[in-house]
Short mmCIF file of the C-alpha atoms (twelve columns), coordinates in Angstrom:
data_MODEL
# 
_entry.id   MODEL 
# 
loop_
_atom_site.group_PDB 
_atom_site.id 
_atom_site.type_symbol 
_atom_site.label_atom_id 
_atom_site.label_alt_id 
_atom_site.label_comp_id 
_atom_site.label_asym_id 
_atom_site.label_seq_id 
_atom_site.Cartn_x 
_atom_site.Cartn_y 
_atom_site.Cartn_z 
_atom_site.pdbx_PDB_model_num 
ATOM 1   C CA . MET A 1   -15.319 -54.015 -56.718 1 
ATOM 2   C CA . GLU A 2   -17.593 -51.767 -54.657 1 
ATOM 3   C CA . LYS A 3   -14.701 -49.797 -53.150 1 
ATOM 4   C CA . LEU A 4   -13.217 -48.877 -56.529 1 
ATOM 5   C CA . ILE A 5   -13.546 -45.271 -57.691 1 
ATOM 6   C CA . PRO A 6   -13.326 -45.600 -61.484 1 
ATOM 7   C CA . PHE A 7   -11.142 -43.122 -63.368 1 
ATOM 8   C CA . THR A 8   -13.340 -41.419 -65.973 1 
ATOM 9   C CA . ILE A 9   -12.634 -39.960 -69.390 1 
ATOM 10  C CA . ASN A 10  -13.249 -36.514 -67.826 1 
ATOM 11  C CA . ASP A 11  -10.686 -37.231 -65.094 1 
ATOM 12  C CA . LEU A 12  -8.186  -38.111 -67.809 1 
ATOM 13  C CA . ALA A 13  -8.901  -34.920 -69.771 1 
ATOM 14  C CA . LYS A 14  -8.292  -32.815 -66.640 1 
ATOM 15  C CA . VAL A 15  -4.767  -34.181 -66.071 1 
ATOM 16  C CA . THR A 16  -3.679  -34.248 -69.740 1 
ATOM 17  C CA . ASN A 17  -1.887  -31.172 -71.076 1 
ATOM 18  C CA . HIS A 18  -2.776  -31.067 -74.755 1 
ATOM 19  C CA . ARG A 19  -0.242  -29.596 -77.148 1 
ATOM 20  C CA . SER A 20  -0.504  -29.082 -80.904 1 
ATOM 21  C CA . GLY A 21  1.501   -31.640 -82.904 1 
ATOM 22  C CA . GLU A 22  1.820   -34.060 -79.970 1 
ATOM 23  C CA . ILE A 23  -0.137  -37.104 -78.804 1 
ATOM 24  C CA . LYS A 24  -0.077  -37.789 -75.073 1 
ATOM 25  C CA . PHE A 25  -0.865  -41.017 -73.211 1 
ATOM 26  C CA . GLY A 26  -3.897  -39.247 -71.755 1 
ATOM 27  C CA . GLU A 27  -5.413  -38.997 -75.237 1 
ATOM 28  C CA . LYS A 28  -5.023  -42.738 -75.853 1 
ATOM 29  C CA . MET A 29  -5.380  -44.533 -72.509 1 
ATOM 30  C CA . MET A 30  -8.680  -46.306 -71.888 1 
ATOM 31  C CA . THR A 31  -11.069 -45.766 -68.984 1 
ATOM 32  C CA . ILE A 32  -14.176 -47.628 -67.784 1 
ATOM 33  C CA . PRO A 33  -17.198 -46.295 -69.734 1 
ATOM 34  C CA . LYS A 34  -19.914 -44.734 -67.592 1 
ATOM 35  C CA . GLY A 35  -22.535 -47.218 -66.432 1 
ATOM 36  C CA . ILE A 36  -20.424 -50.283 -67.329 1 
ATOM 37  C CA . ASP A 37  -19.411 -52.751 -64.614 1 
ATOM 38  C CA . PRO A 38  -15.576 -52.544 -64.218 1 
ATOM 39  C CA . ALA A 39  -15.158 -56.336 -63.873 1 
ATOM 40  C CA . THR A 40  -17.155 -56.905 -67.076 1 
ATOM 41  C CA . PHE A 41  -15.230 -54.246 -69.015 1 
ATOM 42  C CA . LEU A 42  -11.889 -55.692 -67.872 1 
ATOM 43  C CA . LYS A 43  -12.678 -58.959 -69.641 1 
ATOM 44  C CA . THR A 44  -13.500 -57.302 -72.974 1 
ATOM 45  C CA . SER A 45  -10.946 -54.462 -73.009 1 
ATOM 46  C CA . GLU A 46  -8.077  -54.730 -75.480 1 
ATOM 47  C CA . ALA A 47  -5.669  -53.012 -73.088 1 
ATOM 48  C CA . LYS A 48  -2.987  -55.330 -71.705 1 
ATOM 49  C CA . TYR A 49  -2.031  -53.263 -68.643 1 
ATOM 50  C CA . VAL A 50  -4.309  -51.977 -65.895 1 
ATOM 51  C CA . LEU A 51  -3.339  -48.965 -63.757 1 
ATOM 52  C CA . PHE A 52  -4.706  -49.091 -60.223 1 
ATOM 53  C CA . GLY A 53  -4.009  -46.614 -57.418 1 
ATOM 54  C CA . ILE A 54  -4.062  -47.071 -53.641 1 
ATOM 55  C CA . PRO A 55  -3.933  -43.568 -52.061 1 
ATOM 56  C CA . GLU A 56  -3.264  -44.557 -48.440 1 
ATOM 57  C CA . ASP A 57  -0.471  -44.415 -45.877 1 
ATOM 58  C CA . ILE A 58  -2.206  -46.305 -43.067 1 
ATOM 59  C CA . GLY A 59  0.196   -49.261 -43.272 1 
ATOM 60  C CA . VAL A 60  3.104   -46.829 -43.028 1 
ATOM 61  C CA . ARG A 61  1.604   -45.181 -39.928 1 
ATOM 62  C CA . ALA A 62  1.006   -48.625 -38.402 1 
ATOM 63  C CA . ASN A 63  4.735   -49.269 -38.933 1 
ATOM 64  C CA . PHE A 64  5.690   -46.024 -37.162 1 
ATOM 65  C CA . GLY A 65  6.702   -44.406 -40.473 1 
ATOM 66  C CA . ARG A 66  6.108   -40.899 -41.784 1 
ATOM 67  C CA . PRO A 67  2.776   -40.505 -43.629 1 
ATOM 68  C CA . GLY A 68  2.710   -39.114 -47.173 1 
ATOM 69  C CA . ALA A 69  2.526   -42.142 -49.484 1 
ATOM 70  C CA . ALA A 70  -1.187  -41.477 -50.041 1 
ATOM 71  C CA . SER A 71  -0.263  -38.696 -52.494 1 
ATOM 72  C CA . ALA A 72  1.690   -40.863 -54.976 1 
ATOM 73  C CA . TRP A 73  -1.278  -41.984 -57.090 1 
ATOM 74  C CA . GLU A 74  -2.432  -38.453 -57.957 1 
ATOM 75  C CA . SER A 75  1.131   -37.376 -58.796 1 
ATOM 76  C CA . ALA A 76  1.789   -40.493 -60.890 1 
ATOM 77  C CA . ILE A 77  -1.389  -40.413 -62.981 1 
ATOM 78  C CA . GLY A 78  -0.750  -36.750 -63.838 1 
ATOM 79  C CA . SER A 79  2.739   -37.608 -65.077 1 
ATOM 80  C CA . ILE A 80  1.744   -40.798 -66.908 1 
ATOM 81  C CA . ALA A 81  -1.064  -38.982 -68.772 1 
ATOM 82  C CA . ASN A 82  1.516   -36.585 -70.235 1 
ATOM 83  C CA . ILE A 83  4.013   -39.144 -71.533 1 
ATOM 84  C CA . GLN A 84  4.371   -39.040 -75.326 1 
ATOM 85  C CA . HIS A 85  2.408   -41.722 -77.215 1 
ATOM 86  C CA . ASN A 86  4.867   -42.915 -79.891 1 
ATOM 87  C CA . ARG A 87  6.523   -45.950 -81.480 1 
ATOM 88  C CA . PHE A 88  8.427   -46.741 -78.263 1 
ATOM 89  C CA . CYS A 89  5.411   -47.007 -75.989 1 
ATOM 90  C CA . LYS A 90  1.706   -46.573 -76.657 1 
ATOM 91  C CA . GLY A 91  -0.862  -45.229 -74.222 1 
ATOM 92  C CA . SER A 92  -3.564  -47.343 -75.878 1 
ATOM 93  C CA . GLN A 93  -2.084  -50.421 -74.156 1 
ATOM 94  C CA . ILE A 94  -3.187  -49.053 -70.779 1 
ATOM 95  C CA . LEU A 95  -6.560  -49.076 -69.049 1 
ATOM 96  C CA . VAL A 96  -6.750  -46.636 -66.125 1 
ATOM 97  C CA . LEU A 97  -9.018  -48.549 -63.760 1 
ATOM 98  C CA . GLY A 98  -9.107  -45.990 -60.960 1 
ATOM 99  C CA . HIS A 99  -8.229  -45.980 -57.276 1 
ATOM 100 C CA . LEU A 100 -9.350  -47.640 -54.071 1 
ATOM 101 C CA . ASN A 101 -11.781 -45.598 -51.992 1 
ATOM 102 C CA . VAL A 102 -9.950  -45.275 -48.673 1 
ATOM 103 C CA . CYS A 103 -11.515 -41.955 -47.573 1 
ATOM 104 C CA . GLU A 104 -13.240 -43.505 -44.585 1 
ATOM 105 C CA . GLU A 105 -10.106 -45.332 -43.405 1 
ATOM 106 C CA . MET A 106 -7.926  -42.237 -43.878 1 
ATOM 107 C CA . LYS A 107 -10.329 -40.213 -41.733 1 
ATOM 108 C CA . GLU A 108 -10.278 -42.843 -38.989 1 
ATOM 109 C CA . VAL A 109 -6.495  -42.975 -38.893 1 
ATOM 110 C CA . LYS A 110 -5.923  -39.234 -38.362 1 
ATOM 111 C CA . HIS A 111 -6.541  -39.394 -34.622 1 
ATOM 112 C CA . LEU A 112 -4.757  -42.693 -33.939 1 
ATOM 113 C CA . ASN A 113 -1.410  -42.805 -32.150 1 
ATOM 114 C CA . PHE A 114 1.015   -45.625 -32.917 1 
ATOM 115 C CA . ASN A 115 2.411   -45.466 -29.376 1 
ATOM 116 C CA . ASP A 116 -0.981  -46.353 -27.915 1 
ATOM 117 C CA . VAL A 117 -1.493  -50.147 -27.840 1 
ATOM 118 C CA . ASN A 118 -5.235  -49.918 -28.563 1 
ATOM 119 C CA . ASP A 119 -4.673  -47.486 -31.426 1 
ATOM 120 C CA . ARG A 120 -2.004  -49.766 -32.853 1 
ATOM 121 C CA . THR A 121 -4.571  -52.578 -32.956 1 
ATOM 122 C CA . LYS A 122 -7.037  -50.285 -34.750 1 
ATOM 123 C CA . LEU A 123 -4.356  -49.323 -37.299 1 
ATOM 124 C CA . SER A 124 -3.691  -52.982 -38.064 1 
ATOM 125 C CA . GLN A 125 -7.409  -53.654 -38.439 1 
ATOM 126 C CA . LEU A 126 -7.686  -50.802 -40.953 1 
ATOM 127 C CA . VAL A 127 -4.783  -52.300 -42.919 1 
ATOM 128 C CA . GLU A 128 -6.607  -55.657 -42.947 1 
ATOM 129 C CA . ARG A 129 -9.693  -53.945 -44.384 1 
ATOM 130 C CA . ILE A 130 -7.598  -52.504 -47.198 1 
ATOM 131 C CA . ASP A 131 -5.927  -55.918 -47.727 1 
ATOM 132 C CA . LYS A 132 -9.304  -57.486 -48.541 1 
ATOM 133 C CA . GLU A 133 -10.220 -54.820 -51.080 1 
ATOM 134 C CA . VAL A 134 -6.794  -54.826 -52.773 1 
ATOM 135 C CA . SER A 135 -6.690  -58.618 -53.113 1 
ATOM 136 C CA . HIS A 136 -10.237 -58.629 -54.556 1 
ATOM 137 C CA . ILE A 137 -9.411  -56.014 -57.219 1 
ATOM 138 C CA . ILE A 138 -6.072  -57.641 -58.132 1 
ATOM 139 C CA . PHE A 139 -7.863  -61.000 -58.392 1 
ATOM 140 C CA . ASN A 140 -10.316 -59.517 -60.912 1 
ATOM 141 C CA . ILE A 141 -7.581  -57.875 -62.994 1 
ATOM 142 C CA . ILE A 142 -5.458  -61.043 -63.182 1 
ATOM 143 C CA . LYS A 143 -8.510  -63.256 -63.799 1 
ATOM 144 C CA . SER A 144 -9.406  -61.089 -66.802 1 
ATOM 145 C CA . GLY A 145 -6.014  -61.859 -68.358 1 
ATOM 146 C CA . LYS A 146 -4.555  -58.394 -67.737 1 
ATOM 147 C CA . THR A 147 -1.367  -57.262 -65.986 1 
ATOM 148 C CA . PRO A 148 -1.874  -54.935 -62.974 1 
ATOM 149 C CA . ILE A 149 0.391   -51.929 -62.459 1 
ATOM 150 C CA . VAL A 150 -0.286  -50.838 -58.888 1 
ATOM 151 C CA . ILE A 151 0.751   -47.381 -57.646 1 
ATOM 152 C CA . GLY A 152 0.832   -45.640 -54.327 1 
ATOM 153 C CA . GLY A 153 0.315   -46.427 -50.697 1 
ATOM 154 C CA . GLY A 154 2.597   -48.274 -48.315 1 
ATOM 155 C CA . HIS A 155 4.350   -51.581 -48.875 1 
ATOM 156 C CA . ASN A 156 1.612   -53.238 -46.810 1 
ATOM 157 C CA . ASN A 157 -0.199  -53.577 -50.159 1 
ATOM 158 C CA . SER A 158 2.276   -56.237 -51.301 1 
ATOM 159 C CA . TYR A 159 0.108   -58.659 -49.307 1 
ATOM 160 C CA . GLY A 160 -3.052  -57.870 -51.293 1 
ATOM 161 C CA . ASN A 161 -1.151  -58.025 -54.593 1 
ATOM 162 C CA . ILE A 162 0.312   -61.437 -53.770 1 
ATOM 163 C CA . LYS A 163 -2.919  -62.881 -52.343 1 
ATOM 164 C CA . GLY A 164 -5.069  -61.616 -55.240 1 
ATOM 165 C CA . THR A 165 -2.636  -62.965 -57.838 1 
ATOM 166 C CA . ALA A 166 -2.275  -66.329 -56.065 1 
ATOM 167 C CA . LEU A 167 -6.065  -66.763 -55.834 1 
ATOM 168 C CA . ALA A 168 -6.485  -65.888 -59.517 1 
ATOM 169 C CA . LYS A 169 -3.713  -68.297 -60.529 1 
ATOM 170 C CA . GLY A 170 -4.922  -71.008 -58.161 1 
ATOM 171 C CA . LYS A 171 -1.491  -71.440 -56.547 1 
ATOM 172 C CA . ALA A 172 1.147   -69.633 -54.480 1 
ATOM 173 C CA . ILE A 173 3.305   -67.168 -56.410 1 
ATOM 174 C CA . ASN A 174 6.862   -65.813 -56.074 1 
ATOM 175 C CA . ALA A 175 7.995   -62.224 -55.541 1 
ATOM 176 C CA . ILE A 176 11.093  -60.132 -56.224 1 
ATOM 177 C CA . ASN A 177 11.361  -57.032 -54.041 1 
ATOM 178 C CA . PHE A 178 13.668  -54.076 -54.807 1 
ATOM 179 C CA . ASP A 179 13.921  -52.705 -51.294 1 
ATOM 180 C CA . ALA A 180 16.244  -51.440 -48.562 1 
ATOM 181 C CA . HIS A 181 14.131  -53.405 -46.050 1 
ATOM 182 C CA . SER A 182 12.950  -57.008 -45.960 1 
ATOM 183 C CA . ASP A 183 9.319   -56.279 -44.996 1 
ATOM 184 C CA . PHE A 184 9.513   -59.793 -43.572 1 
ATOM 185 C CA . ARG A 185 9.013   -58.809 -39.960 1 
ATOM 186 C CA . ILE A 186 7.142   -60.771 -37.312 1 
ATOM 187 C CA . LEU A 187 3.376   -61.328 -37.458 1 
ATOM 188 C CA . GLU A 188 2.489   -58.652 -34.907 1 
ATOM 189 C CA . GLY A 189 -0.562  -57.212 -36.676 1 
ATOM 190 C CA . ARG A 190 -0.604  -55.899 -40.220 1 
ATOM 191 C CA . HIS A 191 1.549   -52.947 -41.266 1 
ATOM 192 C CA . SER A 192 3.909   -51.942 -44.089 1 
ATOM 193 C CA . GLY A 193 6.800   -53.971 -42.662 1 
ATOM 194 C CA . ASN A 194 5.269   -57.452 -42.796 1 
ATOM 195 C CA . GLY A 195 3.245   -57.806 -46.009 1 
ATOM 196 C CA . PHE A 196 5.545   -60.523 -47.317 1 
ATOM 197 C CA . SER A 197 5.794   -62.460 -44.047 1 
ATOM 198 C CA . TYR A 198 1.982   -62.603 -43.750 1 
ATOM 199 C CA . ALA A 199 1.638   -63.699 -47.398 1 
ATOM 200 C CA . PHE A 200 4.337   -66.332 -46.783 1 
ATOM 201 C CA . GLU A 201 2.746   -67.603 -43.568 1 
ATOM 202 C CA . GLU A 202 -0.709  -67.848 -45.150 1 
ATOM 203 C CA . GLY A 203 0.517   -69.829 -48.149 1 
ATOM 204 C CA . PHE A 204 0.144   -67.203 -50.893 1 
ATOM 205 C CA . LEU A 205 3.892   -66.512 -51.271 1 
ATOM 206 C CA . LYS A 206 6.085   -69.441 -52.332 1 
ATOM 207 C CA . LYS A 207 9.536   -67.938 -52.997 1 
ATOM 208 C CA . TYR A 208 10.731  -64.466 -52.065 1 
ATOM 209 C CA . PHE A 209 13.899  -62.581 -53.058 1 
ATOM 210 C CA . ILE A 210 14.890  -59.208 -51.543 1 
ATOM 211 C CA . PHE A 211 17.194  -57.241 -53.853 1 
ATOM 212 C CA . GLY A 212 19.353  -54.513 -52.308 1 
ATOM 213 C CA . LEU A 213 18.704  -55.121 -48.609 1 
ATOM 214 C CA . HIS A 214 20.516  -52.566 -46.413 1 
ATOM 215 C CA . GLU A 215 22.623  -54.376 -43.820 1 
ATOM 216 C CA . ASN A 216 22.333  -51.540 -41.260 1 
ATOM 217 C CA . TYR A 217 18.542  -51.713 -41.233 1 
ATOM 218 C CA . THR A 218 17.851  -55.440 -41.078 1 
ATOM 219 C CA . SER A 219 17.433  -56.933 -37.605 1 
ATOM 220 C CA . LYS A 220 19.206  -60.069 -36.407 1 
ATOM 221 C CA . SER A 221 15.832  -61.742 -35.831 1 
ATOM 222 C CA . VAL A 222 14.767  -61.175 -39.468 1 
ATOM 223 C CA . LEU A 223 18.129  -62.450 -40.737 1 
ATOM 224 C CA . ASP A 224 17.713  -65.551 -38.544 1 
ATOM 225 C CA . ILE A 225 14.213  -66.192 -39.934 1 
ATOM 226 C CA . ILE A 226 15.490  -65.846 -43.509 1 
ATOM 227 C CA . LYS A 227 18.397  -68.193 -42.786 1 
ATOM 228 C CA . LYS A 228 15.976  -70.872 -41.566 1 
ATOM 229 C CA . THR A 229 13.914  -70.568 -44.767 1 
ATOM 230 C CA . ASP A 230 16.839  -70.336 -47.198 1 
ATOM 231 C CA . ASP A 231 15.176  -72.695 -49.676 1 
ATOM 232 C CA . ARG A 232 12.339  -70.168 -50.120 1 
ATOM 233 C CA . VAL A 233 13.628  -66.757 -49.004 1 
ATOM 234 C CA . ARG A 234 16.922  -65.192 -50.132 1 
ATOM 235 C CA . TYR A 235 18.487  -61.759 -50.535 1 
ATOM 236 C CA . ALA A 236 21.382  -59.752 -51.942 1 
ATOM 237 C CA . THR A 237 22.494  -56.732 -49.922 1 
ATOM 238 C CA . TYR A 238 23.120  -53.311 -51.414 1 
ATOM 239 C CA . ASP A 239 26.351  -53.114 -49.405 1 
ATOM 240 C CA . SER A 240 27.767  -56.295 -50.956 1 
ATOM 241 C CA . ILE A 241 27.019  -55.072 -54.492 1 
ATOM 242 C CA . ASN A 242 27.737  -51.344 -54.560 1 
ATOM 243 C CA . ILE A 243 29.924  -50.703 -51.515 1 
ATOM 244 C CA . ARG A 244 32.226  -53.690 -50.997 1 
ATOM 245 C CA . LYS A 245 31.909  -54.779 -54.657 1 
ATOM 246 C CA . GLU A 246 31.871  -58.450 -53.622 1 
ATOM 247 C CA . LYS A 247 29.016  -59.073 -56.039 1 
ATOM 248 C CA . GLU A 248 28.187  -57.623 -59.431 1 
ATOM 249 C CA . PHE A 249 24.814  -55.947 -60.095 1 
ATOM 250 C CA . ASN A 250 23.951  -57.750 -63.350 1 
ATOM 251 C CA . GLN A 251 25.068  -61.136 -62.034 1 
ATOM 252 C CA . GLU A 252 22.855  -60.677 -58.975 1 
ATOM 253 C CA . LEU A 253 19.909  -59.866 -61.244 1 
ATOM 254 C CA . VAL A 254 20.469  -63.205 -62.993 1 
ATOM 255 C CA . MET A 255 20.848  -65.082 -59.695 1 
ATOM 256 C CA . ALA A 256 17.650  -63.557 -58.288 1 
ATOM 257 C CA . SER A 257 15.838  -64.342 -61.518 1 
ATOM 258 C CA . GLU A 258 16.924  -67.992 -61.434 1 
ATOM 259 C CA . PHE A 259 15.489  -68.240 -57.931 1 
ATOM 260 C CA . ILE A 260 11.987  -66.930 -58.721 1 
ATOM 261 C CA . GLN A 261 11.381  -67.121 -62.483 1 
ATOM 262 C CA . ASN A 262 10.116  -70.699 -62.797 1 
ATOM 263 C CA . ASP A 263 6.752   -69.665 -61.386 1 
ATOM 264 C CA . CYS A 264 4.519   -66.639 -61.774 1 
ATOM 265 C CA . PHE A 265 6.015   -63.719 -59.789 1 
ATOM 266 C CA . GLY A 266 5.254   -60.161 -58.739 1 
ATOM 267 C CA . ILE A 267 7.704   -57.260 -59.123 1 
ATOM 268 C CA . GLU A 268 7.687   -55.084 -56.013 1 
ATOM 269 C CA . ILE A 269 9.443   -51.685 -55.977 1 
ATOM 270 C CA . ASP A 270 9.933   -49.673 -52.781 1 
ATOM 271 C CA . LEU A 271 11.044  -46.141 -53.663 1 
ATOM 272 C CA . ASP A 272 12.728  -45.705 -50.270 1 
ATOM 273 C CA . ALA A 273 15.608  -47.765 -51.709 1 
ATOM 274 C CA . ILE A 274 16.589  -44.787 -53.915 1 
ATOM 275 C CA . PRO A 275 18.599  -41.912 -52.361 1 
ATOM 276 C CA . ASN A 276 16.815  -38.613 -51.732 1 
ATOM 277 C CA . ILE A 277 13.397  -39.831 -52.899 1 
ATOM 278 C CA . ALA A 278 10.736  -38.483 -50.557 1 
ATOM 279 C CA . SER A 279 9.323   -41.491 -48.705 1 
ATOM 280 C CA . SER A 280 8.434   -42.673 -45.206 1 
ATOM 281 C CA . ALA A 281 12.003  -43.967 -44.735 1 
ATOM 282 C CA . MET A 282 14.224  -41.764 -46.902 1 
ATOM 283 C CA . THR A 283 17.817  -42.827 -47.498 1 
ATOM 284 C CA . LEU A 284 20.989  -41.002 -48.511 1 
ATOM 285 C CA . SER A 285 22.664  -44.178 -49.767 1 
ATOM 286 C CA . GLY A 286 21.287  -46.680 -52.234 1 
ATOM 287 C CA . PHE A 287 20.947  -47.785 -55.836 1 
ATOM 288 C CA . SER A 288 20.618  -45.150 -58.559 1 
ATOM 289 C CA . ILE A 289 17.441  -44.469 -60.521 1 
ATOM 290 C CA . GLU A 290 19.193  -45.918 -63.596 1 
ATOM 291 C CA . GLU A 291 19.864  -49.172 -61.728 1 
ATOM 292 C CA . LEU A 292 16.226  -49.311 -60.618 1 
ATOM 293 C CA . ARG A 293 15.077  -48.799 -64.214 1 
ATOM 294 C CA . GLN A 294 17.430  -51.577 -65.356 1 
ATOM 295 C CA . PHE A 295 15.975  -53.822 -62.639 1 
ATOM 296 C CA . VAL A 296 12.386  -53.191 -63.791 1 
ATOM 297 C CA . THR A 297 13.383  -53.746 -67.433 1 
ATOM 298 C CA . PHE A 298 15.229  -56.982 -66.603 1 
ATOM 299 C CA . PHE A 299 12.359  -58.594 -64.678 1 
ATOM 300 C CA . GLY A 300 9.605   -57.081 -66.831 1 
ATOM 301 C CA . LYS A 301 10.770  -59.005 -69.889 1 
ATOM 302 C CA . ASN A 302 10.208  -62.362 -68.137 1 
ATOM 303 C CA . LYS A 303 7.066   -64.185 -69.303 1 
ATOM 304 C CA . ASN A 304 6.200   -65.073 -65.686 1 
ATOM 305 C CA . ALA A 305 6.071   -61.432 -64.501 1 
ATOM 306 C CA . ALA A 306 2.485   -61.107 -63.216 1 
ATOM 307 C CA . TYR A 307 2.325   -57.527 -61.930 1 
ATOM 308 C CA . LEU A 308 4.301   -54.391 -61.069 1 
ATOM 309 C CA . HIS A 309 3.832   -52.598 -57.743 1 
ATOM 310 C CA . ILE A 310 5.487   -49.204 -57.069 1 
ATOM 311 C CA . CYS A 311 5.055   -47.985 -53.501 1 
ATOM 312 C CA . GLU A 312 6.232   -45.774 -50.614 1 
ATOM 313 C CA . GLY A 313 6.880   -42.683 -52.760 1 
ATOM 314 C CA . ALA A 314 5.547   -39.657 -50.872 1 
ATOM 315 C CA . PRO A 315 5.263   -36.463 -52.958 1 
ATOM 316 C CA . ASP A 316 3.717   -34.706 -49.938 1 
ATOM 317 C CA . LEU A 317 7.075   -35.051 -48.152 1 
ATOM 318 C CA . ALA A 318 9.059   -33.555 -51.053 1 
ATOM 319 C CA . GLU A 319 10.113  -29.926 -51.428 1 
ATOM 320 C CA . GLY A 320 7.167   -27.992 -52.847 1 
ATOM 321 C CA . LYS A 321 8.720   -27.087 -56.192 1 
ATOM 322 C CA . ASN A 322 9.873   -30.664 -56.824 1 
ATOM 323 C CA . ASN A 323 6.948   -32.739 -55.565 1 
ATOM 324 C CA . HIS A 324 5.997   -33.641 -59.172 1 
ATOM 325 C CA . LEU A 325 9.262   -35.544 -59.675 1 
ATOM 326 C CA . ILE A 326 8.117   -38.711 -57.884 1 
ATOM 327 C CA . GLY A 327 5.190   -38.958 -60.311 1 
ATOM 328 C CA . LYS A 328 7.651   -38.506 -63.170 1 
ATOM 329 C CA . LEU A 329 9.890   -41.278 -61.791 1 
ATOM 330 C CA . ILE A 330 6.897   -43.616 -61.461 1 
ATOM 331 C CA . GLY A 331 6.029   -42.804 -65.092 1 
ATOM 332 C CA . TYR A 332 9.506   -43.915 -66.199 1 
ATOM 333 C CA . LEU A 333 9.172   -47.193 -64.283 1 
ATOM 334 C CA . VAL A 334 5.719   -47.903 -65.707 1 
ATOM 335 C CA . THR A 335 6.883   -47.393 -69.303 1 
ATOM 336 C CA . ASP A 336 10.126  -49.333 -68.710 1 
ATOM 337 C CA . PHE A 337 8.019   -52.265 -67.538 1 
ATOM 338 C CA . ILE A 338 5.586   -52.065 -70.468 1 
ATOM 339 C CA . LYS A 339 8.375   -51.724 -73.056 1 
ATOM 340 C CA . SER A 340 10.272  -54.767 -71.779 1 
ATOM 341 C CA . ASN A 341 7.126   -56.811 -71.140 1 
ATOM 342 C CA . ASN A 342 5.917   -56.201 -74.679 1 
ATOM 343 C CA . GLN A 343 9.084   -57.845 -76.036 1 
ATOM 344 C CA . ILE A 344 7.915   -61.251 -74.757 1 
ATOM 345 C CA . GLY A 345 5.739   -61.897 -77.797 1 
ATOM 346 C CA . GLU A 346 8.492   -60.714 -80.134 1 
ATOM 347 C CA . LEU A 347 11.235  -63.034 -78.827 1 
# 
């Protein structure tokens, strides 16, 4: 894990706001001790959940989206560190691993233009470099018996999450994706819009369900591809659930679960599915934050849930006085997942 920048106890102290009479997550979360190999510590740590950040927006740029997702990790860790440690959720269950070192790649991408064919190839190659590092780190986390909670970056990182988990498990895995877009586009070079299609094509993704697909932003070609692979790829549109009311939200959760739950699966969350959340593809129409939290809670309590990935949030694109709110939202989703996932042993 050479490209990992470990999160230190000093880093944690800097982002934790101490207050008399209160105990914050930042006072209880674990970090990698200085001089200890992260992979070795993962195996011995008592923490069940491992926080890992990917501060990049290269996949978004390669998909002609607005950059900004690189800022989500810093915002999220600051919010998570200041959640109250109490009977409902305990910070001591979390190991803050750190974030992927993408400084070099982020420098390279600044002068690349998506509209230039050669630059587009370079962008895809940079995404592939990140893919390798993400899959390697996720592999190590899963292999150590822990559950990764991955934050930040574009949805291109779904590929690394799926590949790393599949390699650690020794078989293809399933995925449930809360998203306005399919991210199942053609194999035209890696970017944030085809992480799932590449994982599917390369044999790491077995079954895939897209929850809340927006009908206006899904191409005919993608719908045709999904139709041909109906035994392995399915979806429920946002429009059919919340606009036309042809389907019911909770029933669709159950249906999606029945499709993917018999094997190990990843939970993928794209924040551009929520109205007015600063992201590369902001929307004015979509599921509420409460529905998203219910979604995470519902799938988190399944024993086959292997990881949680929250992506595409872009605090840098938010209004200055409110750019901390995306980190706060990510904090809610992280604790919702941990609370529901912890119930598995109690059932």
